[in-house]
TIBAZA-247820 format. One record per residue (C-alpha): y, x, z; residue in three letters. Coordinates in steps of 0.5 Angstrom, whole numbers. Example, Ala and Ser with C-alpha at 12.3 -4.5 7.8 and 13.67 -1.06 7.14 Angstrom:
<rs>
v:-9	u:25	w:16	res:ALA .
v:-2	u:27	w:14	res:SER .
</rs>
This chain:
<rs>
v:7	u:43	w:28	res:THR .
v:10	u:49	w:24	res:THR .
v:6	u:49	w:17	res:SER .
v:7	u:41	w:17	res:THR .
v:15	u:42	w:18	res:MET .
v:15	u:48	w:12	res:ALA .
v:11	u:44	w:8	res:SER .
v:15	u:38	w:8	res:PHE .
v:22	u:43	w:8	res:THR .
v:19	u:46	w:1	res:SER .
v:18	u:37	w:-1	res:VAL .
v:26	u:38	w:1	res:LEU .
v:27	u:43	w:-3	res:ALA .
v:23	u:42	w:-9	res:THR .
v:26	u:35	w:-9	res:CYS .
v:34	u:39	w:-10	res:LEU .
v:31	u:44	w:-15	res:LEU .
v:28	u:39	w:-19	res:LEU .
v:35	u:34	w:-19	res:SER .
v:39	u:41	w:-21	res:ILE .
v:34	u:42	w:-27	res:LEU .
v:32	u:35	w:-30	res:VAL .
v:39	u:32	w:-28	res:GLY .
v:38	u:24	w:-26	res:SER .
v:35	u:18	w:-28	res:SER .
v:42	u:14	w:-28	res:ALA .
v:47	u:14	w:-33	res:PHE .
v:54	u:11	w:-33	res:SER .
v:54	u:5	w:-36	res:ALA .
v:62	u:6	w:-39	res:SER .
v:59	u:11	w:-44	res:THR .
v:54	u:6	w:-47	res:TRP .
v:54	u:-1	w:-45	res:LYS .
v:58	u:-4	w:-51	res:ASN .
v:52	u:-1	w:-56	res:ASP .
v:46	u:-3	w:-52	res:ALA .
v:42	u:-8	w:-54	res:ALA .
v:39	u:-14	w:-49	res:LEU .
v:32	u:-14	w:-49	res:VAL .
v:31	u:-19	w:-42	res:GLN .
v:34	u:-21	w:-36	res:SER .
v:32	u:-21	w:-29	res:TYR .
v:35	u:-25	w:-24	res:THR .
v:32	u:-26	w:-17	res:LEU .
v:33	u:-32	w:-12	res:TYR .
v:32	u:-35	w:-5	res:ASP .
v:28	u:-42	w:-3	res:ASN .
v:35	u:-44	w:-3	res:GLU .
v:37	u:-42	w:-11	res:ARG .
v:41	u:-37	w:-8	res:GLN .
v:42	u:-30	w:-12	res:ILE .
v:40	u:-25	w:-9	res:LEU .
v:39	u:-20	w:-14	res:GLY .
v:40	u:-19	w:-22	res:CYS .
v:38	u:-13	w:-27	res:CYS .
v:38	u:-13	w:-35	res:ASP .
v:33	u:-9	w:-39	res:GLU .
v:36	u:-6	w:-45	res:VAL .
v:35	u:-1	w:-50	res:ARG .
v:41	u:4	w:-51	res:PRO .
v:42	u:7	w:-58	res:SER .
v:47	u:13	w:-54	res:THR .
v:44	u:19	w:-53	res:LYS .
v:40	u:19	w:-47	res:THR .
v:38	u:25	w:-42	res:ARG .
v:31	u:27	w:-45	res:ASP .
v:33	u:27	w:-52	res:ASP .
v:34	u:34	w:-52	res:ASP .
v:29	u:36	w:-47	res:GLU .
v:22	u:39	w:-49	res:GLU .
v:15	u:35	w:-49	res:GLU .
v:12	u:36	w:-41	res:ASP .
v:5	u:36	w:-40	res:GLU .
v:4	u:28	w:-39	res:VAL .
v:7	u:27	w:-46	res:GLU .
v:3	u:33	w:-49	res:MET .
v:-4	u:29	w:-46	res:PHE .
v:-2	u:21	w:-45	res:PHE .
v:2	u:17	w:-48	res:ALA .
v:9	u:15	w:-45	res:THR .
v:14	u:10	w:-46	res:THR .
v:22	u:9	w:-44	res:LYS .
v:24	u:3	w:-41	res:ARG .
v:32	u:3	w:-39	res:TYR .
v:35	u:-2	w:-33	res:PHE .
v:42	u:-4	w:-31	res:MET .
v:44	u:-5	w:-25	res:PHE .
v:51	u:-8	w:-22	res:PRO .
v:54	u:-3	w:-17	res:THR .
v:60	u:-4	w:-12	res:SER .
v:64	u:0	w:-16	res:GLY .
v:64	u:-4	w:-22	res:GLY .
v:61	u:0	w:-26	res:ASP .
v:54	u:-1	w:-28	res:ASP .
v:48	u:4	w:-27	res:LYS .
v:43	u:4	w:-32	res:LEU .
v:37	u:8	w:-30	res:LEU .
v:31	u:10	w:-33	res:GLN .
v:23	u:11	w:-33	res:ILE .
v:19	u:13	w:-36	res:ARG .
v:12	u:9	w:-36	res:GLN .
v:5	u:12	w:-38	res:THR .
v:-2	u:11	w:-40	res:SER .
v:-7	u:8	w:-35	res:PHE .
v:-11	u:13	w:-36	res:GLY .
v:-6	u:18	w:-32	res:CYS .
v:-3	u:13	w:-27	res:GLY .
v:-8	u:8	w:-27	res:ARG .
v:-5	u:1	w:-23	res:LEU .
v:1	u:5	w:-23	res:GLY .
v:2	u:7	w:-30	res:ALA .
v:8	u:1	w:-32	res:THR .
v:13	u:-2	w:-28	res:VAL .
v:10	u:-8	w:-26	res:TRP .
v:15	u:-15	w:-25	res:PRO .
v:14	u:-14	w:-17	res:SER .
v:18	u:-7	w:-18	res:ALA .
v:23	u:-11	w:-22	res:ILE .
v:24	u:-16	w:-16	res:ALA .
v:24	u:-10	w:-11	res:LEU .
v:29	u:-6	w:-15	res:ALA .
v:33	u:-12	w:-15	res:SER .
v:34	u:-13	w:-8	res:LEU .
v:36	u:-8	w:-6	res:LEU .
v:41	u:-6	w:-11	res:ALA .
v:44	u:-14	w:-10	res:GLY .
v:49	u:-15	w:-5	res:ASP .
v:46	u:-16	w:2	res:LYS .
v:42	u:-10	w:2	res:TYR .
v:46	u:-4	w:-2	res:ARG .
v:51	u:-4	w:3	res:SER .
v:46	u:-3	w:8	res:SER .
v:41	u:2	w:6	res:ILE .
v:46	u:6	w:4	res:GLN .
v:47	u:13	w:7	res:GLY .
v:39	u:11	w:10	res:LYS .
v:33	u:14	w:9	res:ARG .
v:28	u:9	w:5	res:VAL .
v:21	u:11	w:4	res:LEU .
v:17	u:7	w:-2	res:GLU .
v:10	u:6	w:-2	res:LEU .
v:5	u:6	w:-7	res:GLY .
v:11	u:8	w:-11	res:SER .
v:9	u:8	w:-18	res:GLY .
v:13	u:9	w:-24	res:CYS .
v:18	u:10	w:-18	res:GLY .
v:24	u:4	w:-20	res:LEU .
v:25	u:2	w:-13	res:PRO .
v:26	u:9	w:-10	res:THR .
v:31	u:11	w:-17	res:LEU .
v:34	u:4	w:-15	res:THR .
v:36	u:7	w:-8	res:ALA .
v:38	u:13	w:-10	res:LYS .
v:43	u:12	w:-15	res:GLU .
v:44	u:5	w:-14	res:VAL .
v:46	u:5	w:-6	res:CYS .
v:47	u:12	w:-4	res:GLY .
v:40	u:13	w:0	res:SER .
v:37	u:19	w:2	res:GLN .
v:29	u:17	w:-1	res:VAL .
v:22	u:20	w:0	res:LEU .
v:18	u:16	w:-5	res:ALA .
v:10	u:16	w:-5	res:THR .
v:4	u:14	w:-7	res:ASP .
v:-3	u:17	w:-9	res:TYR .
v:-7	u:21	w:-14	res:TRP .
v:-11	u:26	w:-16	res:GLU .
v:-10	u:34	w:-14	res:GLY .
v:-9	u:33	w:-5	res:ARG .
v:-13	u:38	w:-2	res:GLU .
v:-20	u:34	w:1	res:GLY .
v:-19	u:28	w:-3	res:LEU .
v:-23	u:22	w:-2	res:ILE .
v:-24	u:18	w:-8	res:VAL .
v:-30	u:14	w:-7	res:GLY .
v:-29	u:7	w:-11	res:ASN .
v:-22	u:7	w:-11	res:ARG .
v:-19	u:7	w:-17	res:LEU .
v:-14	u:14	w:-16	res:VAL .
v:-9	u:16	w:-21	res:PRO .
v:-9	u:23	w:-24	res:LYS .
v:-6	u:29	w:-22	res:GLU .
v:-1	u:29	w:-28	res:LEU .
v:2	u:22	w:-25	res:PHE .
v:5	u:26	w:-20	res:GLY .
v:9	u:30	w:-24	res:VAL .
v:11	u:23	w:-27	res:ASN .
v:13	u:20	w:-21	res:LEU .
v:18	u:27	w:-20	res:ALA .
v:21	u:26	w:-27	res:TYR .
v:23	u:19	w:-26	res:ASN .
v:26	u:20	w:-19	res:VAL .
v:28	u:27	w:-20	res:GLY .
v:26	u:29	w:-13	res:CYS .
v:19	u:31	w:-11	res:GLU .
v:14	u:26	w:-9	res:PRO .
v:9	u:25	w:-3	res:GLN .
v:2	u:25	w:-4	res:ASN .
v:1	u:20	w:1	res:LEU .
v:-7	u:17	w:2	res:ASP .
v:-6	u:11	w:7	res:TRP .
v:-14	u:12	w:10	res:HIS .
v:-11	u:19	w:12	res:ASP .
v:-8	u:18	w:18	res:GLU .
v:-6	u:24	w:20	res:LEU .
v:-3	u:25	w:14	res:SER .
v:2	u:18	w:14	res:VAL .
v:4	u:21	w:21	res:PHE .
v:6	u:28	w:19	res:SER .
v:10	u:23	w:13	res:VAL .
v:13	u:19	w:19	res:SER .
v:15	u:25	w:23	res:THR .
v:18	u:29	w:19	res:ASN .
v:22	u:24	w:14	res:PHE .
v:24	u:19	w:19	res:LYS .
v:25	u:14	w:15	res:PRO .
v:30	u:8	w:17	res:ASP .
v:27	u:3	w:13	res:ILE .
v:20	u:2	w:9	res:ILE .
v:20	u:-1	w:2	res:VAL .
v:14	u:-3	w:-2	res:GLY .
v:12	u:-8	w:-8	res:SER .
v:6	u:-10	w:-10	res:ASP .
v:1	u:-6	w:-6	res:LEU .
v:-5	u:-11	w:-4	res:VAL .
v:-10	u:-11	w:-9	res:TYR .
v:-16	u:-9	w:-5	res:TYR .
v:-20	u:-11	w:2	res:PRO .
v:-21	u:-4	w:3	res:ASP .
v:-14	u:-2	w:3	res:ASP .
v:-11	u:-8	w:8	res:THR .
v:-13	u:-5	w:15	res:GLU .
v:-10	u:2	w:13	res:PRO .
v:-4	u:-1	w:10	res:LEU .
v:-3	u:-5	w:16	res:LEU .
v:-4	u:2	w:19	res:GLN .
v:0	u:6	w:16	res:THR .
v:6	u:0	w:17	res:LEU .
v:5	u:0	w:25	res:ASP .
v:5	u:8	w:24	res:ILE .
v:12	u:9	w:20	res:LEU .
v:15	u:4	w:24	res:LEU .
v:13	u:7	w:31	res:LYS .
v:15	u:14	w:29	res:ASN .
v:20	u:13	w:24	res:GLY .
v:28	u:13	w:24	res:GLY .
v:33	u:8	w:29	res:GLY .
v:33	u:2	w:23	res:GLY .
v:24	u:3	w:23	res:GLN .
v:25	u:-4	w:18	res:SER .
v:21	u:-6	w:13	res:MET .
v:22	u:-9	w:7	res:LEU .
v:16	u:-11	w:2	res:LEU .
v:15	u:-16	w:-5	res:ILE .
v:8	u:-18	w:-6	res:LEU .
v:6	u:-22	w:-13	res:PRO .
v:4	u:-29	w:-12	res:LEU .
v:0	u:-34	w:-16	res:PRO .
v:0	u:-36	w:-22	res:PRO .
v:3	u:-31	w:-24	res:THR .
v:-1	u:-25	w:-20	res:ALA .
v:-7	u:-26	w:-17	res:GLU .
v:-8	u:-20	w:-11	res:ARG .
v:-16	u:-21	w:-8	res:GLU .
v:-14	u:-18	w:-1	res:ALA .
v:-7	u:-22	w:-2	res:LEU .
v:-9	u:-28	w:4	res:PRO .
v:-12	u:-25	w:9	res:ASP .
v:-6	u:-19	w:9	res:PHE .
v:-2	u:-25	w:10	res:ARG .
v:-5	u:-28	w:15	res:ARG .
v:-6	u:-22	w:19	res:ARG .
v:2	u:-21	w:19	res:LEU .
v:2	u:-27	w:22	res:GLU .
v:1	u:-24	w:29	res:SER .
v:7	u:-18	w:27	res:GLY .
v:6	u:-11	w:25	res:VAL .
v:5	u:-7	w:31	res:GLY .
v:10	u:-10	w:36	res:ASP .
v:14	u:-12	w:31	res:LYS .
v:15	u:-19	w:29	res:ASP .
v:14	u:-21	w:22	res:VAL .
v:19	u:-25	w:17	res:VAL .
v:16	u:-28	w:11	res:MET .
v:19	u:-32	w:6	res:ASP .
v:17	u:-34	w:-3	res:GLU .
v:23	u:-31	w:-7	res:LEU .
v:22	u:-33	w:-15	res:GLU .
v:24	u:-29	w:-21	res:MET .
v:26	u:-32	w:-28	res:ILE .
v:26	u:-27	w:-33	res:ILE .
v:29	u:-29	w:-39	res:ARG .
v:28	u:-26	w:-46	res:SER .
v:34	u:-25	w:-51	res:ALA .
v:31	u:-25	w:-58	res:SER .
v:28	u:-31	w:-57	res:THR .
v:32	u:-35	w:-50	res:ASP .
v:24	u:-36	w:-47	res:GLU .
v:24	u:-36	w:-38	res:GLU .
v:18	u:-34	w:-35	res:GLU .
v:18	u:-34	w:-28	res:ILE .
v:15	u:-31	w:-23	res:HIS .
v:14	u:-31	w:-15	res:ASN .
v:14	u:-27	w:-10	res:PHE .
v:13	u:-26	w:-2	res:LEU .
v:18	u:-23	w:2	res:ARG .
v:16	u:-19	w:8	res:ILE .
v:21	u:-17	w:12	res:ARG .
v:22	u:-14	w:19	res:ILE .
</rs>
């Protein structure tokens, strides 16, 4: 409809304004790299032990974009922390991405950067995906703190739309769902430098509106499967986005696996994906990410299910 298109055009305009006002959450490595302290490194492997992507988490000692910023509403009402991730780029100059985490009281399950989000971001920034999504329209489901969206935007050169679900949307029906507070959306916008979309998987009209207006070439998401009640709406959301998206109409999901993560709805979701999404076939395989601490040199292993169309 005309009103829907006007609303979406407003979102894109706000995205541009935010980019101008708050700047980018990305920095060139050349200005800080020699003084940054390594916190831990992340390396993502496929089942043949080929490296698919990697990044470093660092603690820069030089000035970053937020040092002179006034405290915003999120910081006034909730505790926040900053994390910094360094990704290699095709140009040879590493890119530093800043992410602000908030408290559980604000963001609920989307308050922190989960390992699966780091795995997805590393995969997008890796050689295989980085060039293939350059200039493409990338929509992230369940963005949380927005690291994959920011990576697609700043490292891969993609057009992006971060989506999640939080209070403040007209007609919001919470029920038993653990829904973030309204300021969660403010924090997500701060991180990605672009206005996110409040998207409820349980609202088909809302999903259809986003799919037809943004027309994503690729749908990405990480750690999306928590509760059985969300399985059917998520599958329906993926089907709508793939049918009404852009030319590529592809999908890349990263979901955590036991023993490091237990997700109640994952077994059923995985079983139902075996028959595909709509008329599209699904390819699934398992990946491994090794997290190595810089201070202790200890390693932590996380396993993920990669789902592709």
